[in-house]
GUPATOR-693398 format. One record per atom (N, C-alpha, C): residue in three letters; x, y, z. Coordinates in steps of 0.05 Angstrom, whole numbers, padded with zeros to 5 digits, always signed. Atoms other than C-alpha are relative to their C-alpha. Layout:
residues N
ALAXYZ...
This chain:
residues 241
MET-00001-00029-00004MET+00688+00886+01987MET+00016+00009+00022ILE-00015-00010-00015ILE+00737+00925+02027ILE-00020+00018+00017LEU+00020-00010-00015LEU+00697+00948+02088LEU+00014+00026+00024ASN-00014-00017-00014ASN+00759+00979+02129ASN+00014+00020-00014ARG-00010-00016+00023ARG+00763+01033+02075ARG+00007+00024+00017ALA-00013-00021-00007ALA+00793+01100+02089ALA-00020+00025-00004ASN+00023-00022+00005ASN+00735+01139+02057ASN-00022-00012-00014TRP+00031+00011+00012TRP+00659+01127+02044TRP-00012+00025-00013ASP+00024-00021+00015ASP+00609+01162+02001ASP-00018-00010-00006GLN+00022+00006+00006GLN+00547+01158+01972GLN+00006-00032-00020ASN-00010+00022+00014ASN+00576+01108+01919ASN+00006-00030+00008SER-00013+00021-00012SER+00613+01064+01959SER-00020-00011+00025TYR+00025+00007-00018TYR+00552+01062+02008TYR-00020-00015-00014GLU+00023+00019+00026GLU+00508+01036+01946GLU+00010-00025+00003ALA-00011+00028+00004ALA+00557+00986+01937ALA+00004-00016+00025PHE+00000+00014-00024PHE+00561+00962+02011PHE-00028-00013+00009VAL+00024+00011-00005VAL+00484+00954+02014VAL-00007-00025-00023LYS+00005+00023+00019LYS+00484+00912+01949LYS+00024-00024+00006HIS-00024+00022-00006HIS+00551+00875+01979HIS-00023-00019+00031ILE+00019+00022-00025ILE+00501+00855+02047ILE-00023-00011-00011LYS+00026+00017+00009LYS+00446+00830+02004LYS+00010-00023-00004GLU-00005+00028+00005GLU+00490+00771+01987GLU-00001-00013+00020PHE-00004+00013-00024PHE+00487+00747+02054PHE-00029+00000+00004GLN+00028-00002-00013GLN+00413+00746+02054GLN-00012-00032+00003ASP+00010+00025-00008ASP+00376+00686+02082ASP-00031+00000-00001ILE+00026-00003+00008ILE+00305+00682+02054ILE-00015-00006+00028GLY+00012+00014-00022GLY+00281+00635+02116GLY-00002+00019+00019TYR-00005-00016-00025TYR+00313+00686+02169TYR-00020+00024-00008ARG+00016-00025+00011ARG+00275+00745+02130ARG-00030-00007+00011GLU+00025+00002-00004GLU+00211+00715+02137GLU-00006-00006+00030PHE+00003+00004-00024PHE+00218+00693+02209PHE+00005+00024+00015ASN-00005-00026-00020ASN+00241+00760+02230ASN-00031+00020-00006LYS+00029-00015+00007LYS+00174+00798+02192LYS-00021-00007+00014LYS+00019+00010-00015LYS+00133+00750+02232LYS+00005+00013+00031LEU-00007-00014-00025LEU+00174+00775+02293LEU+00002+00024+00007ILE-00002-00028+00000ILE+00177+00850+02282ILE-00022+00010-00020PRO+00024-00012+00008PRO+00102+00871+02264PRO+00007+00024-00012GLY-00002-00024+00011GLY+00105+00923+02214GLY+00026+00010-00010GLU-00023-00003+00017GLU+00173+00922+02188GLU+00009-00018-00022GLU+00004+00005+00029GLU+00172+00912+02117GLU+00034-00004-00015HIS-00025-00002+00017HIS+00244+00926+02094HIS+00015-00016+00023ILE-00027+00017-00012ILE+00287+00868+02121ILE+00007-00016-00023ILE-00009+00018+00014ILE+00333+00836+02082ILE+00006-00027+00003GLY-00009+00025-00012GLY+00347+00779+02127GLY+00034-00012+00000ILE-00028+00006+00000ILE+00419+00778+02150ILE-00002-00009+00035ARG+00001+00006-00025ARG+00433+00734+02209ARG+00026+00019+00024MET-00021-00017-00015MET+00467+00776+02273MET+00032-00007-00002PRO-00025+00004+00002PRO+00535+00740+02271PRO+00012+00017-00027ILE-00010-00007+00019ILE+00546+00763+02203ILE+00002+00029+00000LEU-00001-00023-00008LEU+00527+00832+02219LEU+00016+00020+00016ARG-00020-00006-00022ARG+00569+00837+02275ARG+00026+00004-00016LYS-00024-00001+00014LYS+00629+00819+02231LYS+00004+00020-00022LEU+00004-00027+00025LEU+00609+00871+02174LEU+00005+00018+00015SER-00002-00023-00020SER+00606+00921+02234SER+00027+00008+00007LYS-00029+00003-00009LYS+00674+00902+02261LYS+00019+00010-00018GLU-00020-00008+00025GLU+00706+00910+02198GLU+00002+00024-00007ILE+00012-00034+00003ILE+00674+00982+02184ILE+00019+00012+00026THR-00013-00013-00019THR+00705+01004+02255THR+00024+00001+00001TYR-00029+00004+00005TYR+00774+00982+02232TYR+00009+00028-00021GLY-00009-00019+00023GLY+00770+01042+02178GLY-00010+00026+00007ASN+00015-00027-00009ASN+00735+01112+02178ASN-00028-00006+00003TRP+00031+00010+00000TRP+00671+01088+02208TRP-00012+00030+00006ARG+00020-00023+00000ARG+00650+01169+02224ARG-00002+00003-00028GLN+00000-00008+00028GLN+00652+01173+02151GLN-00021-00019-00010PHE+00023+00020+00004PHE+00611+01107+02143PHE-00027+00014+00011LEU+00019-00010-00016LEU+00561+01136+02198LEU-00012+00024-00011ASP+00017-00021+00012ASP+00553+01199+02158ASP-00013-00003-00028VAL+00015+00008+00026VAL+00531+01168+02093VAL-00021-00023+00005CYS+00022+00021-00001CYS+00492+01113+02119CYS-00025+00005+00003ARG+00040+00000-00003ARG+00415+01105+02110ARG-00011-00015+00016TYR+00016+00018-00011TYR+00362+01071+02146TYR-00020-00013-00019THR+00020-00001+00011THR+00322+01046+02093THR-00009-00031+00009TYR+00007+00030-00006TYR+00333+00967+02111TYR+00001+00000+00030HIS-00001+00011-00025HIS+00327+00937+02182HIS+00026+00002+00008GLU-00021+00007-00004GLU+00395+00912+02177GLU+00016+00025-00007GLU-00019-00020-00001GLU+00427+00983+02158GLU-00001+00018+00029LEU-00002-00013-00032LEU+00404+01008+02228LEU+00011-00021+00021LEU-00016+00020-00019LEU+00430+00944+02266LEU+00024+00010-00005ILE-00030-00018+00002ILE+00495+00967+02236ILE+00007+00025+00011GLN-00010-00026-00012GLN+00498+01029+02257GLN-00009-00003+00030ALA+00005+00002-00033ALA+00469+01012+02329ALA+00028-00019+00006ILE-00022+00020-00007ILE+00527+00951+02330ILE+00028+00024+00001ILE-00030-00014-00002ILE+00582+01005+02313ILE-00002+00023+00014ILE+00004-00026-00018ILE+00553+01064+02354ILE+00013-00015+00029SER-00012+00016-00031SER+00561+01006+02411SER+00022-00005+00003SER-00023+00019+00004SER+00624+00983+02391SER+00033+00027-00001ILE-00026-00013+00013ILE+00669+01047+02375ILE+00014+00008+00025LYS-00015-00002-00020LYS+00725+01070+02416LYS+00010+00034-00004CYS-00007-00029+00008CYS+00733+01147+02420CYS-00012+00014+00033GLU+00016-00012-00031GLU+00708+01199+02482GLU-00024-00001-00004PHE+00028+00003+00000PHE+00645+01191+02506PHE-00015+00023-00008THR+00019-00032+00008THR+00616+01269+02489THR+00000-00013-00033GLU-00004+00005+00025GLU+00632+01237+02418GLU-00024-00020-00003ILE+00016+00025+00002ILE+00589+01173+02432ILE-00023+00007-00001GLU+00027-00011-00002GLU+00535+01212+02462GLU-00013+00016-00024GLU+00010-00012+00023GLU+00527+01251+02400GLU-00009-00021-00015TYR+00016+00022+00020TYR+00515+01184+02359TYR-00021-00008+00016ILE+00015+00018-00008ILE+00474+01157+02408ILE-00028+00017+00003VAL+00022-00014-00002VAL+00429+01219+02413VAL-00007+00004-00033GLY+00007-00001+00030GLY+00429+01223+02334GLY-00016-00031-00008PHE+00016+00023+00005PHE+00409+01146+02329PHE-00027-00001+00010VAL+00022+00003-00014VAL+00352+01147+02381VAL-00025+00003-00017PRO+00021-00013+00017PRO+00304+01186+02332PRO-00005-00025-00024LYS-00008+00021+00029LYS+00323+01123+02275LYS-00019-00023+00013ILE+00009+00019-00013ILE+00292+01075+02324ILE-00024-00009-00007ARG+00029+00006+00009ARG+00229+01045+02294ARG-00014-00025+00007ASN+00014+00021-00013ASN+00217+00978+02326ASN+00017-00017+00023TRP-00016+00004-00026TRP+00230+00938+02385TRP+00026-00016-00002SER-00029+00008-00002SER+00291+00899+02360SER+00016+00019-00006ILE-00018-00017+00005ILE+00328+00955+02339ILE+00004+00008+00030CYS+00001-00003-00025CYS+00314+00981+02403CYS+00017-00015+00028ASP-00014+00012-00013ASP+00330+00932+02444ASP+00028-00015-00001SER-00033+00006+00009SER+00401+00912+02411SER+00010+00018+00004PHE-00012-00029-00006PHE+00419+00984+02411PHE+00011-00004+00032CYS-00006-00008-00030CYS+00408+00984+02490CYS+00014-00022+00009SER-00016+00025-00013SER+00440+00914+02500SER+00032+00013-00009GLY-00028-00001+00010GLY+00503+00939+02464GLY+00015+00022+00012LEU-00009-00028-00016LEU+00512+01008+02506LEU+00015-00006+00024LYS-00011+00007-00026LYS+00560+00975+02550LYS+00020+00021+00011ILE-00008-00022-00003ILE+00592+01045+02550ILE-00007+00016+00025THR+00018-00009-00014THR+00536+01060+02597THR+00013-00006+00031ILE-00009+00008-00025ILE+00568+01025+02656ILE+00026+00019+00013SER-00021-00017-00014SER+00630+01071+02662SER-00005+00029-00005ASN+00012-00032-00004ASN+00585+01135+02649ASN-00025+00002+00008LYS+00025+00009-00003LYS+00527+01113+02686LYS-00015+00028+00002GLU+00021-00022-00016GLU+00500+01182+02723GLU+00003+00026-00035ILE+00011-00016+00027ILE+00510+01224+02646ILE-00018-00014-00017VAL+00023+00011+00012VAL+00472+01171+02611VAL-00027-00003+00014TYR+00030+00001-00017TYR+00421+01167+02670TYR-00008+00021-00009GLU+00018-00032+00011GLU+00405+01248+02653GLU-00012-00004-00028LEU+00014-00001+00033LEU+00402+01229+02579LEU-00025-00018-00003VAL+00024+00019+00002VAL+00354+01172+02588VAL-00025+00008+00010LYS+00026-00012-00017LYS+00308+01208+02635LYS-00017+00012-00022LYS+00018-00017+00023LYS+00293+01252+02577LYS-00018-00008-00022TYR+00014+00018+00018TYR+00269+01200+02531TYR-00023-00014+00013LEU+00022+00010-00016LEU+00217+01177+02583LEU-00022+00017-00004TYR+00021-00016-00002TYR+00171+01234+02570TYR-00007+00015-00032THR+00004-00009+00029THR+00174+01242+02493THR-00028-00013-00013ASP+00021+00009+00011ASP+00118+01232+02446ASP-00001-00030-00019CYS-00008+00017+00013CYS+00154+01177+02408CYS+00006-00026+00017LEU+00000+00024-00012LEU+00136+01103+02432LEU+00030-00016+00001TRP-00023+00015+00002TRP+00203+01076+02410TRP+00027+00014+00018GLN-00020-00016-00013GLN+00242+01133+02445GLN-00008-00004+00030VAL+00011+00004-00026VAL+00202+01119+02511VAL+00009-00029+00008ARG+00001+00033-00006ARG+00213+01039+02502ARG+00034+00005+00001PHE-00028+00001+00005PHE+00289+01058+02487PHE+00014+00006+00035ALA-00008-00010-00021ALA+00292+01097+02557ALA-00007-00022+00022ILE+00008+00014-00019ILE+00260+01041+02595ILE+00015-00027+00001VAL-00025+00019+00005VAL+00303+00985+02562VAL+00032+00007+00013MET-00022-00012-00018MET+00361+01027+02583MET+00009+00000+00034LEU-00002+00005-00033LEU+00339+01026+02657LEU+00003-00026+00010LEU+00000+00028-00011LEU+00324+00952+02656LEU+00033-00015-00011GLU-00031+00008+00005GLU+00397+00942+02624GLU+00017+00005+00019TYR-00022-00012-00016TYR+00440+00982+02673TYR-00007+00017+00024TYR+00004-00021-00025TYR+00404+01017+02731TYR-00022-00014+00016ILE+00014+00014-00022ILE+00370+00963+02768ILE+00013-00004+00020GLU-00015+00000-00024GLU+00407+00974+02827GLU-00015+00017+00025GLU+00015-00009-00018GLU+00390+00998+02898GLU+00000+00033-00003ASP-00005-00033+00004ASP+00410+01075+02880ASP-00024+00012-00016TYR+00020-00006+00018TYR+00359+01075+02828TYR-00031-00014+00000LEU+00021+00023+00002LEU+00304+01027+02844LEU-00026+00017+00008LYS+00024-00014-00004LYS+00260+01083+02877LYS-00011+00021-00022ASP+00007-00011+00026ASP+00266+01124+02817ASP-00012-00018-00024ILE+00010+00016+00021ILE+00247+01068+02770ILE-00028-00010+00008PHE+00029-00005-00005PHE+00179+01059+02813PHE-00011+00018-00007TYR+00015-00034+00009TYR+00167+01128+02802TYR-00007+00002-00032PHE+00003-00007+00035PHE+00176+01125+02724PHE-00020-00021-00006CYS+00018+00019+00012CYS+00137+01061+02717CYS-00035+00010+00011ASP+00030-00013-00007ASP+00072+01095+02755ASP-00008+00029-00012ASP+00002-00022+00011ASP+00082+01157+02726ASP-00001+00003-00031LEU+00002+00004+00028LEU+00088+01137+02647LEU-00034-00008-00002ASP+00036+00000+00008ASP+00013+01143+02621ASP+00003-00008-00027SER-00004+00006+00026SER+00023+01098+02558SER-00021-00018-00005ASN+00020+00022+00012ASN-00028+01052+02523ASN+00015-00012-00018GLU-00009+00014+00025GLU+00025+01031+02472GLU+00014-00023+00010TYR-00010+00026-00003TYR+00043+00963+02472TYR+00023-00004+00013TYR-00029+00004+00002TYR+00110+00961+02464TYR+00016+00016+00025VAL-00002-00011-00033VAL+00112+01010+02527VAL-00005-00009+00017GLN+00011+00016-00010GLN+00074+00970+02562GLN+00016-00026+00007MET-00015+00022-00004MET+00113+00908+02557MET+00029+00002+00011ALA-00030-00012-00015ALA+00180+00948+02567ALA-00003+00000+00031VAL+00003-00006-00018VAL+00153+00965+02630VAL-00006-00032+00023ALA+00002+00025-00013ALA+00129+00899+02654ALA+00028-00019+00002TRP-00027+00015-00006TRP+00195+00868+02636TRP+00014+00010+00019LEU-00016-00010-00019LEU+00230+00922+02675LEU-00008-00007+00029ILE+00006+00007-00030ILE+00190+00905+02739ILE+00006-00027+00008SER-00009+00026+00003SER+00200+00833+02726SER+00024-00003+00012MET-00027-00004-00002MET+00271+00843+02730MET+00009+00015+00027CYS+00004-00012-00027CYS+00265+00889+02786CYS-00004-00017+00024TYR+00009+00012-00013TYR+00232+00835+02820TYR+00029-00028+00013VAL-00024+00019-00001VAL+00288+00783+02810VAL+00025+00009+00019LYS-00013-00015-00015LYS+00335+00833+02836LYS+00002+00006+00026PHE+00009-00015-00028PHE+00306+00865+02891PHE-00034-00011+00009GLU+00025+00015-00004GLU+00245+00818+02911GLU-00021+00013+00019GLN+00013-00010-00018GLN+00223+00848+02976GLN-00017+00035-00009GLU+00005-00027+00008GLU+00223+00918+02953GLU-00021+00008-00021THR+00021+00000+00022THR+00186+00901+02883THR-00028-00010+00010LEU+00029+00014-00010LEU+00135+00860+02920LEU-00015+00024+00015LYS+00014-00022-00012LYS+00117+00923+02962LYS-00006+00017-00015TYR+00002-00022+00022TYR+00118+00965+02901TYR-00025-00013-00014LEU+00022+00019+00010LEU+00067+00908+02869LEU-00025+00006+00015ILE+00019-00003-00019ILE+00023+00913+02928ILE-00013+00028+00001SER+00012-00031+00000SER+00014+00991+02920SER+00012+00012-00026ASN-00015-00014+00028ASN+00023+01018+02851ASN-00028+00019-00019ASP+00017-00012+00014ASP-00007+01060+02801ASP-00004-00015-00035LEU+00000+00009+00023LEU-00002+01016+02739LEU-00024-00006-00009ASP+00026+00005+00010ASP-00057+01006+02689ASP+00002-00031-00001ASN+00004+00027-00002ASN-00081+00931+02698ASN+00011-00021-00020PHE-00013+00024+00020PHE-00052+00899+02633PHE+00033+00003+00007THR-00026-00001-00004THR+00016+00928+02647THR+00004-00015+00031TYR-00008+00015-00027TYR+00013+00901+02721TYR-00005-00031-00004ASN+00000+00030+00005ASN-00015+00833+02698ASN+00021-00008-00015LYS-00017+00006+00018LYS+00038+00829+02647LYS+00027+00002+00022ALA-00025+00003-00018ALA+00096+00843+02697ALA+00000-00024+00018LEU+00001+00020-00012LEU+00063+00789+02740LEU+00007-00030-00013GLN-00008+00022+00017GLN+00064+00741+02683GLN+00033-00008-00009LYS-00028+00000+00012LYS+00135+00756+02662LYS+00022-00011+00027ILE-00012+00011-00022ILE+00157+00741+02741ILE-00006-00032-00001ILE+00011+00030+00000ILE+00117+00674+02737ILE+00017-00013-00019GLU-00009+00016+00024GLU+00151+00656+02676GLU+00034+00000+00002SER-00026-00002-00002SER+00222+00673+02697SER+00016-00024+00017ASN-00010+00028-00014ASN+00267+00609+02721ASN+00019+00010+00024ARG-00013-00007-00026ARG+00298+00648+02774ARG-00019+00016+00024VAL+00020+00000-00020VAL+00236+00651+02815VAL-00011-00024+00006ASP+00012+00035-00006ASP+00215+00587+02856ASP-00027+00003-00004ILE+00018+00003+00002ILE+00154+00561+02853ILE-00019+00005+00018GLU+00019-00014-00026GLU+00121+00577+02921GLU+00001+00033-00010LYS+00005-00026+00004LYS+00135+00654+02903LYS-00011+00005-00024LYS+00019-00002+00028LYS+00104+00643+02832LYS-00025+00001+00008ASN+00023+00004-00006ASN+00045+00619+02865ASN-00011+00025+00019ILE+00007-00023-00014ILE+00042+00678+02907ILE-00013+00023-00018ILE+00000-00015+00027ILE+00050+00724+02846ILE-00030-00006-00012LYS+00025+00004+00019LYS-00009+00688+02813LYS-00025+00012+00013ASN+00022-00011-00013ASN-00055+00707+02870ASN-00002+00026-00004MET+00000-00029+00001MET-00038+00780+02858MET-00014+00008-00025LYS+00007-00011+00028LYS-00070+00785+02785LYS-00024+00014+00010ARG+00024-00009+00005ARG-00126+00832+02773ARG-00019-00012-00017LYS+00018+00014+00016LYS-00189+00813+02738LYS-00003+00016-00026ASN+00007-00019+00018ASN-00202+00878+02701ASN+00014+00017-00003ARG-00021-00019+00009ARG-00162+00921+02654ARG-00013+00029+00005ASN+00006-00026+00001ASN-00166+01000+02666ASN-00012+00014-00023
């Protein structure tokens, strides 16, 4: 199928969905179903293939593609995420696509893949930062996770560290995928800013589950030496809030 086409409509998009199903890997589909609980609509297409398909689309009328695409399948969302992360145009337009895509996020895989691909953030730090902060306090767990993972990917720097610790304390969520994202964020802060993060860990308002998971992720890191891991182990809390 020609993917770098000049025009996309519902018929050509239906043909596209049929086309990508030809790349189905049943074993990979079953693996992903275990990895992404609750996501039933998985075709089973490996990421290198999805990236190749997405790249071909960007050589054509990707705007029209994004206008007609749907999100029944997990892979449809991944393709959209890859395209939005790689398009070349004014940032104001990319921002519109980001804002349009975030509400479609429905699992950790889509969320984290989208965040890691948004390298455009590096050259638009402050604009994206203001956008990210808005999602921290929404009622949708995936939008909150999006904000946290964006902080993890692009904002673990001295200028943002105080804000990050404030956000971690201020977030009041018992959602597993939010708590795990916060724990991951804190562990990466420790790797990059050990003393500042240690001071935060000694005095914080985290729930016990998130706090202990942050310690666990620090201990599991290959970038932390044994002596420091032993110190972190001894900081574990016994009871969950």
